[in-house]
C-alpha positions in Angstrom: 91.5 97.8 36.7 94.0 97.5 33.7 93.6 94.5 31.7 96.5 93.4 29.5 96.8 90.3 27.2 100.6 88.9 27.0 101.8 85.4 25.5 104.2 83.2 27.2 107.8 84.8 27.7 106.2 88.4 27.5 106.3 90.8 30.2 104.8 93.8 31.8 106.7 96.3 33.7 105.0 98.0 36.6 107.1 101.5 37.4 110.9 101.0 36.6 111.6 98.5 39.1 108.8 95.3 39.2 108.7 93.3 35.9 105.9 90.4 35.6 106.7 87.5 33.1 104.2 85.1 32.0 106.4 81.8 32.0 104.0 79.5 30.8 100.6 79.0 30.1 99.1 75.6 30.8 95.2 75.2 30.2 93.4 77.2 33.2 97.1 77.9 34.8 99.1 80.6 34.4 102.8 80.7 35.8 104.3 83.8 36.6 107.3 85.4 37.3 108.1 88.7 39.4 111.0 90.8 39.8 110.9 93.0 42.4 113.4 94.9 44.5 113.7 93.2 47.9 112.5 95.9 49.9 109.0 95.4 48.2 106.9 92.6 49.4 105.4 90.0 47.1 102.6 87.9 48.3 100.0 85.7 46.8 96.4 87.5 47.4 95.2 85.0 50.0 98.5 84.9 52.2 98.3 88.8 52.2 94.8 89.0 53.4 95.9 86.4 56.2 98.8 88.7 57.2 96.6 91.7 57.2 93.9 89.9 59.3 96.8 89.0 61.7 97.9 92.6 62.0 94.4 93.8 62.6 93.9 91.0 65.4 97.2 92.1 66.9 96.3 95.7 67.0 92.9 95.2 68.3 94.5 93.0 71.1 96.9 95.9 71.7 94.5 98.5 71.7 92.5 96.3 74.2 95.4 95.9 76.3 96.0 99.9 76.6 92.3 100.7 77.0 92.6 98.3 80.1 95.4 100.0 81.4 94.2 103.3 81.1 90.9 102.1 82.8 93.0 100.9 85.8 95.0 104.2 85.9 91.5 106.1 86.2 90.5 103.8 89.1 90.5 105.4 92.5 93.7 104.1 94.8 95.3 103.3 91.7 
């Protein structure tokens, strides 16, 4: 992990297209702004993890449906 120190109104660049700016610091809270191309999704980590969990559950469900369909195709008289 890269650790950087920034003050309010300072930024860092990620590649050529993503700018992360420190907007304000209030006690233990830091407000940041992120400028990124629209095709790059930006989520809070807890939201990102929820999305990943939902995708994994959907994939498991689809995989289960495919397995059941293949099993039915392999049954005699099917």
